[in-house]
C-alpha positions, 0 to 999 in steps of 0.5 A: 230850146230848153223847157222850164216849168215855174211852179208857184201858187202866186201868179205874181211870182210866176210872172216875175220869174218868167219875165226874169227868164225871158232874157233867154230863149226858153220855152216856159210853162207855169203851174199853180199846184204840185198836182198840175206840175206833175201832170206837165212834167210827165207830159212835157219833161221840162229841162228845169223846174223852179218849185215853190214849197208852200202851196195850197191843196194836198201837195207841197213842193217838197212832196211834188219834187220827190214824186218827180225825182222818183218817177222814171219819166221825170227823174232827169228834170232838174229842180231848183226850189224858190220859196219863202221858207229860208231856214237852213232846215228848209234848205236841207229838206229841199235838197233831200227831196231832190232839188239841186239848189235853193233860193229864198224869197225875196230873191235876186233875179240876176242870181236866179238867172245865173243859176238857171244858165249854170244848171242848164249848161249855158253859163259862160 
């Protein structure tokens, strides 16, 4: 079973993404901060991380993604950004940090589902 970690400081967004992904048989975990995301990623090595950029505390999603992608234990985790920051410069920063794709909120649950299936090798 593929593991997915949803990282967002807003519980409503985490729940929406989880409900969207529940259509498939994924093991889903949630984190409300970059620090918690790194802790879960190191312990459980999720196949995919869906990462917000803007989070309270000392670490945003870009920094969290860089740490995860530069850690030998977690570098193979696939990261997709899902954030309210939708400018082209923001997208470029997300890709530079190590994300494979970038979704701006509000997002299409169907498009997110298709991308998740694609990056996990489950697409048709």
